[in-house]
CHARMM-style PDB file with segment names, atoms N, HN, CA, C and O in Angstrom:
ATOM      1  N   MET     1      -8.724 270.488-141.137  1.00  0.00      PROA
ATOM      2  CA  MET     1      -7.804 269.770-141.790  1.00  0.00      PROA
ATOM      3  C   MET     1      -8.813 268.977-142.611  1.00  0.00      PROA
ATOM      4  O   MET     1      -9.794 268.373-142.178  1.00  0.00      PROA
ATOM      5  N   ASP     2      -8.379 269.091-143.945  1.00  0.00      PROA
ATOM      6  HN  ASP     2      -7.583 269.582-144.297  1.00  0.00      PROA
ATOM      7  CA  ASP     2      -9.302 267.610-144.694  1.00  0.00      PROA
ATOM      8  C   ASP     2      -8.924 266.467-144.744  1.00  0.00      PROA
ATOM      9  O   ASP     2      -7.819 266.279-145.253  1.00  0.00      PROA
ATOM     10  N   TYR     3      -9.657 265.359-144.265  1.00  0.00      PROA
ATOM     11  HN  TYR     3     -10.555 265.512-143.852  1.00  0.00      PROA
ATOM     12  CA  TYR     3      -9.155 263.868-144.521  1.00  0.00      PROA
ATOM     13  C   TYR     3      -9.718 263.272-145.322  1.00  0.00      PROA
ATOM     14  O   TYR     3      -9.738 262.064-145.085  1.00  0.00      PROA
ATOM     15  N   ALA     4     -10.377 263.680-146.508  1.00  0.00      PROA
ATOM     16  HN  ALA     4     -10.360 264.662-146.700  1.00  0.00      PROA
ATOM     17  CA  ALA     4     -11.316 263.155-147.359  1.00  0.00      PROA
ATOM     18  C   ALA     4     -10.125 262.320-148.147  1.00  0.00      PROA
ATOM     19  O   ALA     4     -10.530 261.233-148.560  1.00  0.00      PROA
ATOM     20  N   ALA     5      -8.842 262.586-148.417  1.00  0.00      PROA
ATOM     21  HN  ALA     5      -8.513 263.469-148.082  1.00  0.00      PROA
ATOM     22  CA  ALA     5      -7.843 261.878-149.475  1.00  0.00      PROA
ATOM     23  C   ALA     5      -7.788 260.435-148.331  1.00  0.00      PROA
ATOM     24  O   ALA     5      -8.111 259.298-148.674  1.00  0.00      PROA
ATOM     25  N   VAL     6      -7.379 260.764-147.155  1.00  0.00      PROA
ATOM     26  HN  VAL     6      -7.116 261.688-146.876  1.00  0.00      PROA
ATOM     27  CA  VAL     6      -6.569 259.689-146.548  1.00  0.00      PROA
ATOM     28  C   VAL     6      -8.316 258.361-146.256  1.00  0.00      PROA
ATOM     29  O   VAL     6      -8.203 257.140-146.148  1.00  0.00      PROA
ATOM     30  N   ASP     7      -9.507 259.038-146.210  1.00  0.00      PROA
ATOM     31  HN  ASP     7      -9.598 260.030-146.298  1.00  0.00      PROA
ATOM     32  CA  ASP     7     -10.704 258.067-146.300  1.00  0.00      PROA
ATOM     33  C   ASP     7     -11.023 257.381-147.293  1.00  0.00      PROA
ATOM     34  O   ASP     7     -11.820 256.444-147.280  1.00  0.00      PROA
ATOM     35  N   THR     8     -10.054 258.054-148.805  1.00  0.00      PROA
ATOM     36  HN  THR     8      -9.406 258.815-148.815  1.00  0.00      PROA
ATOM     37  CA  THR     8     -10.444 257.756-150.121  1.00  0.00      PROA
ATOM     38  C   THR     8      -9.010 256.396-150.372  1.00  0.00      PROA
ATOM     39  O   THR     8      -8.990 255.324-150.977  1.00  0.00      PROA
ATOM     40  N   LEU     9      -7.984 257.151-149.566  1.00  0.00      PROA
ATOM     41  HN  LEU     9      -8.000 258.022-149.075  1.00  0.00      PROA
ATOM     42  CA  LEU     9      -7.051 255.831-149.872  1.00  0.00      PROA
ATOM     43  C   LEU     9      -7.337 254.656-148.850  1.00  0.00      PROA
ATOM     44  O   LEU     9      -6.850 253.589-149.225  1.00  0.00      PROA
ATOM     45  N   ARG    10      -8.005 254.607-147.662  1.00  0.00      PROA
ATOM     46  HN  ARG    10      -8.400 255.474-147.357  1.00  0.00      PROA
ATOM     47  CA  ARG    10      -8.281 253.557-147.188  1.00  0.00      PROA
ATOM     48  C   ARG    10      -9.264 252.739-147.693  1.00  0.00      PROA
ATOM     49  O   ARG    10      -9.089 251.534-147.510  1.00  0.00      PROA
ATOM     50  N   GLU    11     -10.449 253.150-148.399  1.00  0.00      PROA
ATOM     51  HN  GLU    11     -10.592 254.129-148.548  1.00  0.00      PROA
ATOM     52  CA  GLU    11     -11.362 252.536-149.105  1.00  0.00      PROA
ATOM     53  C   GLU    11     -10.371 251.868-150.138  1.00  0.00      PROA
ATOM     54  O   GLU    11     -10.430 250.651-149.962  1.00  0.00      PROA
ATOM     55  N   ARG    12      -9.607 252.144-151.007  1.00  0.00      PROA
ATOM     56  HN  ARG    12      -9.560 253.133-151.149  1.00  0.00      PROA
ATOM     57  CA  ARG    12      -9.282 251.998-152.299  1.00  0.00      PROA
ATOM     58  C   ARG    12      -7.975 250.743-151.706  1.00  0.00      PROA
ATOM     59  O   ARG    12      -7.774 249.620-152.167  1.00  0.00      PROA
ATOM     60  N   HSD    13      -7.476 251.228-150.905  1.00  0.00      PROA
ATOM     61  HN  HSD    13      -7.640 252.140-150.530  1.00  0.00      PROA
ATOM     62  CA  HSD    13      -6.049 250.238-150.593  1.00  0.00      PROA
ATOM     63  C   HSD    13      -5.964 250.099-149.232  1.00  0.00      PROA
ATOM     64  O   HSD    13      -5.399 250.956-148.551  1.00  0.00      PROA
ATOM     65  N   PRO    14      -6.497 249.044-148.722  1.00  0.00      PROA
ATOM     66  CA  PRO    14      -6.536 248.941-147.375  1.00  0.00      PROA
ATOM     67  C   PRO    14      -5.396 248.327-146.680  1.00  0.00      PROA
ATOM     68  O   PRO    14      -5.326 248.321-145.451  1.00  0.00      PROA
ATOM     69  N   GLY    15      -4.339 247.715-147.584  1.00  0.00      PROA
ATOM     70  HN  GLY    15      -4.396 247.720-148.583  1.00  0.00      PROA
ATOM     71  CA  GLY    15      -2.967 247.422-147.160  1.00  0.00      PROA
ATOM     72  C   GLY    15      -2.199 248.352-147.340  1.00  0.00      PROA
ATOM     73  O   GLY    15      -1.102 248.012-147.785  1.00  0.00      PROA
ATOM     74  N   LEU    16      -2.379 249.618-147.131  1.00  0.00      PROA
ATOM     75  HN  LEU    16      -3.270 249.894-146.770  1.00  0.00      PROA
ATOM     76  CA  LEU    16      -1.741 250.084-147.485  1.00  0.00      PROA
ATOM     77  C   LEU    16      -0.214 251.143-146.487  1.00  0.00      PROA
ATOM     78  O   LEU    16      -0.772 252.011-145.817  1.00  0.00      PROA
ATOM     79  N   LEU    17       0.854 251.189-146.362  1.00  0.00      PROA
ATOM     80  HN  LEU    17       1.307 250.484-146.907  1.00  0.00      PROA
ATOM     81  CA  LEU    17       1.408 251.683-145.761  1.00  0.00      PROA
ATOM     82  C   LEU    17       2.088 253.024-145.519  1.00  0.00      PROA
ATOM     83  O   LEU    17       2.744 253.713-146.300  1.00  0.00      PROA
ATOM     84  N   VAL    18       1.787 253.211-144.314  1.00  0.00      PROA
ATOM     85  HN  VAL    18       1.254 252.651-143.679  1.00  0.00      PROA
ATOM     86  CA  VAL    18       1.523 254.850-144.292  1.00  0.00      PROA
ATOM     87  C   VAL    18       3.118 255.278-143.246  1.00  0.00      PROA
ATOM     88  O   VAL    18       3.073 254.916-142.071  1.00  0.00      PROA
ATOM     89  N   VAL    19       4.202 255.894-143.651  1.00  0.00      PROA
ATOM     90  HN  VAL    19       4.239 256.188-144.606  1.00  0.00      PROA
ATOM     91  CA  VAL    19       5.287 256.663-142.909  1.00  0.00      PROA
ATOM     92  C   VAL    19       5.299 258.118-142.603  1.00  0.00      PROA
ATOM     93  O   VAL    19       5.398 259.041-143.411  1.00  0.00      PROA
ATOM     94  N   THR    20       5.185 258.179-141.331  1.00  0.00      PROA
ATOM     95  HN  THR    20       5.105 257.429-140.674  1.00  0.00      PROA
ATOM     96  CA  THR    20       4.806 259.162-140.852  1.00  0.00      PROA
ATOM     97  C   THR    20       6.204 259.832-139.350  1.00  0.00      PROA
ATOM     98  O   THR    20       6.759 259.033-138.595  1.00  0.00      PROA
ATOM     99  N   PRO    21       6.425 261.232-139.305  1.00  0.00      PROA
ATOM    100  CA  PRO    21       7.430 261.102-138.161  1.00  0.00      PROA
ATOM    101  C   PRO    21       6.483 260.887-136.806  1.00  0.00      PROA
ATOM    102  O   PRO    21       5.309 261.248-136.731  1.00  0.00      PROA
ATOM    103  N   LEU    22       7.137 260.312-135.895  1.00  0.00      PROA
ATOM    104  HN  LEU    22       8.091 260.018-135.956  1.00  0.00      PROA
ATOM    105  CA  LEU    22       6.159 259.828-134.430  1.00  0.00      PROA
ATOM    106  C   LEU    22       5.302 260.835-133.992  1.00  0.00      PROA
ATOM    107  O   LEU    22       4.195 260.446-133.621  1.00  0.00      PROA
ATOM    108  N   GLN    23       5.637 262.595-133.915  1.00  0.00      PROA
ATOM    109  HN  GLN    23       6.537 262.911-134.216  1.00  0.00      PROA
ATOM    110  CA  GLN    23       5.026 263.660-133.864  1.00  0.00      PROA
ATOM    111  C   GLN    23       4.034 263.537-134.887  1.00  0.00      PROA
ATOM    112  O   GLN    23       3.036 264.051-134.381  1.00  0.00      PROA
ATOM    113  N   LYS    24       3.711 263.112-136.144  1.00  0.00      PROA
ATOM    114  HN  LYS    24       4.521 262.694-136.555  1.00  0.00      PROA
ATOM    115  CA  LYS    24       2.709 263.021-136.612  1.00  0.00      PROA
ATOM    116  C   LYS    24       1.366 261.668-136.469  1.00  0.00      PROA
ATOM    117  O   LYS    24       0.370 261.568-137.185  1.00  0.00      PROA
ATOM    118  N   VAL    25       1.681 260.968-135.576  1.00  0.00      PROA
ATOM    119  HN  VAL    25       2.491 261.049-134.994  1.00  0.00      PROA
ATOM    120  CA  VAL    25       0.857 259.836-135.664  1.00  0.00      PROA
ATOM    121  C   VAL    25      -0.103 260.202-135.295  1.00  0.00      PROA
ATOM    122  O   VAL    25      -0.812 259.364-135.850  1.00  0.00      PROA
ATOM    123  N   HSD    26      -1.183 261.187-134.453  1.00  0.00      PROA
ATOM    124  HN  HSD    26      -0.606 261.868-134.001  1.00  0.00      PROA
ATOM    125  CA  HSD    26      -2.376 261.884-134.419  1.00  0.00      PROA
ATOM    126  C   HSD    26      -2.844 261.847-135.758  1.00  0.00      PROA
ATOM    127  O   HSD    26      -3.937 261.312-135.951  1.00  0.00      PROA
ATOM    128  N   VAL    27      -2.203 262.327-136.736  1.00  0.00      PROA
ATOM    129  HN  VAL    27      -1.316 262.761-136.580  1.00  0.00      PROA
ATOM    130  CA  VAL    27      -2.743 262.490-138.011  1.00  0.00      PROA
ATOM    131  C   VAL    27      -3.443 261.342-138.592  1.00  0.00      PROA
ATOM    132  O   VAL    27      -4.587 261.412-139.040  1.00  0.00      PROA
ATOM    133  N   ILE    28      -2.667 260.201-138.570  1.00  0.00      PROA
ATOM    134  HN  ILE    28      -1.737 260.144-138.207  1.00  0.00      PROA
ATOM    135  CA  ILE    28      -3.193 258.683-138.551  1.00  0.00      PROA
ATOM    136  C   ILE    28      -3.820 258.493-138.300  1.00  0.00      PROA
ATOM    137  O   ILE    28      -4.854 258.476-138.967  1.00  0.00      PROA
ATOM    138  N   GLU    29      -3.685 258.099-136.769  1.00  0.00      PROA
ATOM    139  HN  GLU    29      -2.844 258.113-136.227  1.00  0.00      PROA
ATOM    140  CA  GLU    29      -4.447 257.541-135.798  1.00  0.00      PROA
ATOM    141  C   GLU    29      -5.637 257.338-136.018  1.00  0.00      PROA
ATOM    142  O   GLU    29      -5.904 256.357-135.324  1.00  0.00      PROA
ATOM    143  N   PRO    30      -6.868 257.762-136.749  1.00  0.00      PROA
ATOM    144  CA  PRO    30      -8.205 257.739-136.579  1.00  0.00      PROA
ATOM    145  C   PRO    30      -8.221 256.140-137.928  1.00  0.00      PROA
ATOM    146  O   PRO    30      -9.163 255.351-137.865  1.00  0.00      PROA
ATOM    147  N   TYR    31      -7.092 255.931-138.982  1.00  0.00      PROA
ATOM    148  HN  TYR    31      -6.326 256.572-139.033  1.00  0.00      PROA
ATOM    149  CA  TYR    31      -7.216 255.760-140.103  1.00  0.00      PROA
ATOM    150  C   TYR    31      -6.344 254.262-139.592  1.00  0.00      PROA
ATOM    151  O   TYR    31      -6.476 253.532-140.574  1.00  0.00      PROA
ATOM    152  N   VAL    32      -5.672 253.618-138.716  1.00  0.00      PROA
ATOM    153  HN  VAL    32      -5.564 254.211-137.918  1.00  0.00      PROA
ATOM    154  CA  VAL    32      -4.728 252.732-139.010  1.00  0.00      PROA
ATOM    155  C   VAL    32      -4.995 251.646-137.679  1.00  0.00      PROA
ATOM    156  O   VAL    32      -5.424 251.998-136.580  1.00  0.00      PROA
ATOM    157  N   LYS    33      -4.682 250.455-138.016  1.00  0.00      PROA
ATOM    158  HN  LYS    33      -4.333 250.168-138.909  1.00  0.00      PROA
ATOM    159  CA  LYS    33      -5.522 249.463-136.883  1.00  0.00      PROA
ATOM    160  C   LYS    33      -3.652 248.892-135.994  1.00  0.00      PROA
ATOM    161  O   LYS    33      -3.532 248.336-134.903  1.00  0.00      PROA
ATOM    162  N   ALA    34      -2.648 249.252-136.845  1.00  0.00      PROA
ATOM    163  HN  ALA    34      -2.746 249.703-137.732  1.00  0.00      PROA
ATOM    164  CA  ALA    34      -1.629 249.019-136.293  1.00  0.00      PROA
ATOM    165  C   ALA    34      -0.476 250.050-136.681  1.00  0.00      PROA
ATOM    166  O   ALA    34      -0.612 250.621-137.763  1.00  0.00      PROA
ATOM    167  N   ILE    35       0.729 250.369-135.853  1.00  0.00      PROA
ATOM    168  HN  ILE    35       0.840 249.906-134.974  1.00  0.00      PROA
ATOM    169  CA  ILE    35       1.567 250.690-136.468  1.00  0.00      PROA
ATOM    170  C   ILE    35       2.968 250.036-135.905  1.00  0.00      PROA
ATOM    171  O   ILE    35       2.959 249.192-135.009  1.00  0.00      PROA
ATOM    172  N   GLY    36       4.039 250.463-136.456  1.00  0.00      PROA
ATOM    173  HN  GLY    36       4.046 251.149-137.183  1.00  0.00      PROA
ATOM    174  CA  GLY    36       5.330 249.737-136.154  1.00  0.00      PROA
ATOM    175  C   GLY    36       6.199 251.021-135.717  1.00  0.00      PROA
ATOM    176  O   GLY    36       6.120 252.018-136.435  1.00  0.00      PROA
ATOM    177  N   ILE    37       6.980 251.048-134.636  1.00  0.00      PROA
ATOM    178  HN  ILE    37       7.044 250.238-134.053  1.00  0.00      PROA
ATOM    179  CA  ILE    37       8.206 252.438-134.413  1.00  0.00      PROA
ATOM    180  C   ILE    37       9.390 251.881-134.698  1.00  0.00      PROA
ATOM    181  O   ILE    37       9.497 250.687-134.421  1.00  0.00      PROA
ATOM    182  N   VAL    38      10.500 252.541-135.278  1.00  0.00      PROA
ATOM    183  HN  VAL    38      10.414 253.511-135.504  1.00  0.00      PROA
ATOM    184  CA  VAL    38      11.339 252.188-135.830  1.00  0.00      PROA
ATOM    185  C   VAL    38      12.490 253.343-134.709  1.00  0.00      PROA
ATOM    186  O   VAL    38      12.387 254.569-134.713  1.00  0.00      PROA
ATOM    187  N   ASP    39      13.336 252.688-133.994  1.00  0.00      PROA
ATOM    188  HN  ASP    39      13.420 251.692-133.991  1.00  0.00      PROA
ATOM    189  CA  ASP    39      14.221 253.667-133.409  1.00  0.00      PROA
ATOM    190  C   ASP    39      15.878 253.401-133.434  1.00  0.00      PROA
ATOM    191  O   ASP    39      16.231 252.478-134.168  1.00  0.00      PROA
ATOM    192  N   ASN    40      16.473 253.807-133.020  1.00  0.00      PROA
ATOM    193  HN  ASN    40      16.186 254.556-132.424  1.00  0.00      PROA
ATOM    194  CA  ASN    40      18.385 253.298-133.260  1.00  0.00      PROA
ATOM    195  C   ASN    40      18.911 254.349-132.037  1.00  0.00      PROA
ATOM    196  O   ASN    40      19.351 255.478-132.257  1.00  0.00      PROA
ATOM    197  N   PRO    41      18.766 253.714-130.666  1.00  0.00      PROA
ATOM    198  CA  PRO    41      19.233 254.193-129.838  1.00  0.00      PROA
ATOM    199  C   PRO    41      20.433 254.379-129.630  1.00  0.00      PROA
ATOM    200  O   PRO    41      20.696 255.319-128.881  1.00  0.00      PROA
ATOM    201  N   THR    42      21.788 253.436-130.300  1.00  0.00      PROA
ATOM    202  HN  THR    42      21.574 252.672-130.909  1.00  0.00      PROA
ATOM    203  CA  THR    42      22.643 253.372-130.210  1.00  0.00      PROA
ATOM    204  C   THR    42      23.695 253.740-131.567  1.00  0.00      PROA
ATOM    205  O   THR    42      24.922 253.836-131.581  1.00  0.00      PROA
ATOM    206  N   GLY    43      22.825 253.881-132.533  1.00  0.00      PROA
ATOM    207  HN  GLY    43      21.828 253.803-132.522  1.00  0.00      PROA
ATOM    208  CA  GLY    43      23.745 254.728-133.779  1.00  0.00      PROA
ATOM    209  C   GLY    43      24.285 253.308-134.585  1.00  0.00      PROA
ATOM    210  O   GLY    43      24.971 253.378-135.604  1.00  0.00      PROA
ATOM    211  N   GLN    44      23.751 251.666-133.798  1.00  0.00      PROA
ATOM    212  HN  GLN    44      23.193 251.609-132.970  1.00  0.00      PROA
ATOM    213  CA  GLN    44      24.191 250.725-134.435  1.00  0.00      PROA
ATOM    214  C   GLN    44      23.408 249.840-135.629  1.00  0.00      PROA
ATOM    215  O   GLN    44      23.801 249.371-136.698  1.00  0.00      PROA
ATOM    216  N   PHE    45      21.716 249.834-134.725  1.00  0.00      PROA
ATOM    217  HN  PHE    45      21.397 250.214-133.857  1.00  0.00      PROA
ATOM    218  CA  PHE    45      21.166 248.802-134.902  1.00  0.00      PROA
ATOM    219  C   PHE    45      20.129 249.507-135.023  1.00  0.00      PROA
ATOM    220  O   PHE    45      19.885 250.466-134.290  1.00  0.00      PROA
ATOM    221  N   SER    46      19.172 248.996-136.250  1.00  0.00      PROA
ATOM    222  HN  SER    46      19.370 248.217-136.845  1.00  0.00      PROA
ATOM    223  CA  SER    46      17.568 250.229-135.786  1.00  0.00      PROA
ATOM    224  C   SER    46      16.916 248.809-134.816  1.00  0.00      PROA
ATOM    225  O   SER    46      17.496 247.781-134.466  1.00  0.00      PROA
ATOM    226  N   ARG    47      15.616 249.224-134.602  1.00  0.00      PROA
ATOM    227  HN  ARG    47      15.145 250.059-134.886  1.00  0.00      PROA
ATOM    228  CA  ARG    47      15.065 248.000-133.697  1.00  0.00      PROA
ATOM    229  C   ARG    47      13.019 248.642-134.399  1.00  0.00      PROA
ATOM    230  O   ARG    47      12.509 249.761-134.454  1.00  0.00      PROA
ATOM    231  N   LEU    48      12.443 247.133-134.809  1.00  0.00      PROA
ATOM    232  HN  LEU    48      12.857 246.224-134.765  1.00  0.00      PROA
ATOM    233  CA  LEU    48      11.075 247.723-135.020  1.00  0.00      PROA
ATOM    234  C   LEU    48      10.034 247.446-134.250  1.00  0.00      PROA
ATOM    235  O   LEU    48       9.344 246.627-134.857  1.00  0.00      PROA
ATOM    236  N   GLN    49       9.341 247.836-132.727  1.00  0.00      PROA
ATOM    237  HN  GLN    49       9.901 248.501-132.234  1.00  0.00      PROA
ATOM    238  CA  GLN    49       8.558 247.721-132.601  1.00  0.00      PROA
ATOM    239  C   GLN    49       7.298 247.553-133.133  1.00  0.00      PROA
ATOM    240  O   GLN    49       7.136 248.407-134.006  1.00  0.00      PROA
ATOM    241  N   THR    50       6.382 246.881-133.016  1.00  0.00      PROA
ATOM    242  HN  THR    50       6.514 246.188-132.307  1.00  0.00      PROA
ATOM    243  CA  THR    50       4.649 246.775-133.841  1.00  0.00      PROA
ATOM    244  C   THR    50       3.912 246.424-132.925  1.00  0.00      PROA
ATOM    245  O   THR    50       4.093 245.520-132.109  1.00  0.00      PROA
ATOM    246  N   MET    51       2.719 247.405-133.073  1.00  0.00      PROA
ATOM    247  HN  MET    51       2.572 248.139-133.736  1.00  0.00      PROA
ATOM    248  CA  MET    51       1.751 247.363-131.641  1.00  0.00      PROA
ATOM    249  C   MET    51       0.640 247.534-132.270  1.00  0.00      PROA
ATOM    250  O   MET    51       0.728 248.135-133.341  1.00  0.00      PROA
ATOM    251  N   THR    52      -0.677 247.089-131.835  1.00  0.00      PROA
ATOM    252  HN  THR    52      -0.748 246.601-130.965  1.00  0.00      PROA
ATOM    253  CA  THR    52      -1.962 247.709-132.413  1.00  0.00      PROA
ATOM    254  C   THR    52      -2.104 249.018-131.773  1.00  0.00      PROA
ATOM    255  O   THR    52      -1.504 249.295-130.734  1.00  0.00      PROA
ATOM    256  N   ILE    53      -3.086 250.029-132.528  1.00  0.00      PROA
ATOM    257  HN  ILE    53      -3.573 249.805-133.372  1.00  0.00      PROA
ATOM    258  CA  ILE    53      -2.994 251.546-131.871  1.00  0.00      PROA
ATOM    259  C   ILE    53      -3.718 251.460-130.709  1.00  0.00      PROA
ATOM    260  O   ILE    53      -3.770 252.501-130.055  1.00  0.00      PROA
ATOM    261  N   GLU    54      -4.353 250.394-130.228  1.00  0.00      PROA
ATOM    262  HN  GLU    54      -4.311 249.548-130.760  1.00  0.00      PROA
ATOM    263  CA  GLU    54      -5.073 250.497-128.771  1.00  0.00      PROA
ATOM    264  C   GLU    54      -3.654 250.258-127.915  1.00  0.00      PROA
ATOM    265  O   GLU    54      -3.530 250.998-126.938  1.00  0.00      PROA
ATOM    266  N   GLU    55      -2.542 249.284-128.177  1.00  0.00      PROA
ATOM    267  HN  GLU    55      -2.643 248.683-128.970  1.00  0.00      PROA
ATOM    268  CA  GLU    55      -1.297 249.445-127.540  1.00  0.00      PROA
ATOM    269  C   GLU    55      -0.571 250.824-127.529  1.00  0.00      PROA
ATOM    270  O   GLU    55      -0.003 251.272-126.533  1.00  0.00      PROA
ATOM    271  N   TYR    56      -0.622 251.251-128.352  1.00  0.00      PROA
ATOM    272  HN  TYR    56      -1.083 250.887-129.161  1.00  0.00      PROA
ATOM    273  CA  TYR    56       0.307 252.334-129.156  1.00  0.00      PROA
ATOM    274  C   TYR    56      -0.553 253.430-127.655  1.00  0.00      PROA
ATOM    275  O   TYR    56       0.138 253.906-126.754  1.00  0.00      PROA
ATOM    276  N   ARG    57      -1.749 253.573-127.708  1.00  0.00      PROA
ATOM    277  HN  ARG    57      -2.310 253.186-128.440  1.00  0.00      PROA
ATOM    278  CA  ARG    57      -2.419 254.541-127.411  1.00  0.00      PROA
ATOM    279  C   ARG    57      -2.426 254.407-125.329  1.00  0.00      PROA
ATOM    280  O   ARG    57      -2.561 255.347-124.545  1.00  0.00      PROA
ATOM    281  N   ARG    58      -2.251 253.070-125.029  1.00  0.00      PROA
ATOM    282  HN  ARG    58      -2.142 252.307-125.666  1.00  0.00      PROA
ATOM    283  CA  ARG    58      -2.101 252.948-123.835  1.00  0.00      PROA
ATOM    284  C   ARG    58      -0.486 253.419-123.054  1.00  0.00      PROA
ATOM    285  O   ARG    58      -0.286 254.095-122.045  1.00  0.00      PROA
ATOM    286  N   GLN    59       0.752 252.566-124.249  1.00  0.00      PROA
ATOM    287  HN  GLN    59       0.590 252.017-125.068  1.00  0.00      PROA
ATOM    288  CA  GLN    59       1.726 252.945-124.119  1.00  0.00      PROA
ATOM    289  C   GLN    59       2.002 255.131-123.850  1.00  0.00      PROA
ATOM    290  O   GLN    59       2.538 255.725-122.915  1.00  0.00      PROA
ATOM    291  N   ARG    60       1.367 255.666-125.100  1.00  0.00      PROA
ATOM    292  HN  ARG    60       0.932 255.183-125.860  1.00  0.00      PROA
ATOM    293  CA  ARG    60       1.573 257.126-124.904  1.00  0.00      PROA
ATOM    294  C   ARG    60       0.935 258.049-123.801  1.00  0.00      PROA
ATOM    295  O   ARG    60       1.212 259.235-123.628  1.00  0.00      PROA
ATOM    296  N   ASP    61      -0.168 257.131-122.925  1.00  0.00      PROA
ATOM    297  HN  ASP    61      -0.393 256.167-123.065  1.00  0.00      PROA
ATOM    298  CA  ASP    61      -0.996 257.746-121.923  1.00  0.00      PROA
ATOM    299  C   ASP    61      -0.678 257.052-120.754  1.00  0.00      PROA
ATOM    300  O   ASP    61      -1.289 257.222-119.699  1.00  0.00      PROA
ATOM    301  N   GLY    62       0.543 256.037-120.941  1.00  0.00      PROA
ATOM    302  HN  GLY    62       1.040 255.899-121.798  1.00  0.00      PROA
ATOM    303  CA  GLY    62       0.950 255.861-119.164  1.00  0.00      PROA
ATOM    304  C   GLY    62       0.035 254.892-119.046  1.00  0.00      PROA
ATOM    305  O   GLY    62      -0.386 254.976-117.892  1.00  0.00      PROA
ATOM    306  N   ARG    63      -0.623 253.825-119.729  1.00  0.00      PROA
ATOM    307  HN  ARG    63      -0.281 253.757-120.667  1.00  0.00      PROA
ATOM    308  CA  ARG    63      -1.916 253.381-119.236  1.00  0.00      PROA
ATOM    309  C   ARG    63      -1.487 251.751-119.238  1.00  0.00      PROA
ATOM    310  O   ARG    63      -0.809 251.182-120.093  1.00  0.00      PROA
ATOM    311  N   ARG    64      -2.048 251.209-118.102  1.00  0.00      PROA
ATOM    312  HN  ARG    64      -2.599 251.671-117.408  1.00  0.00      PROA
ATOM    313  CA  ARG    64      -1.500 249.515-118.263  1.00  0.00      PROA
ATOM    314  C   ARG    64      -2.647 249.153-118.884  1.00  0.00      PROA
ATOM    315  O   ARG    64      -3.620 249.907-118.877  1.00  0.00      PROA
ATOM    316  N   PRO    65      -2.668 247.578-119.685  1.00  0.00      PROA
ATOM    317  CA  PRO    65      -3.511 247.125-120.727  1.00  0.00      PROA
ATOM    318  C   PRO    65      -5.074 246.725-119.313  1.00  0.00      PROA
ATOM    319  OT1 PRO    65      -6.152 246.271-119.696  1.00  0.00      PROA
TER     320      PRO     65
END
């Protein structure tokens, strides 16, 4: 996969917001410092959880800090 476009965006727009499905986080992972995950488990209220990419990796891999 060619990531040249992502590299260009990162250089020109360091505060860019990228929205992707959770299954595709691995695509943007090398380019971001933090992520926000939104879910709505009850169907009533959405929740936003923010974390650094390092925290996300630990949580994903089941490791402790």
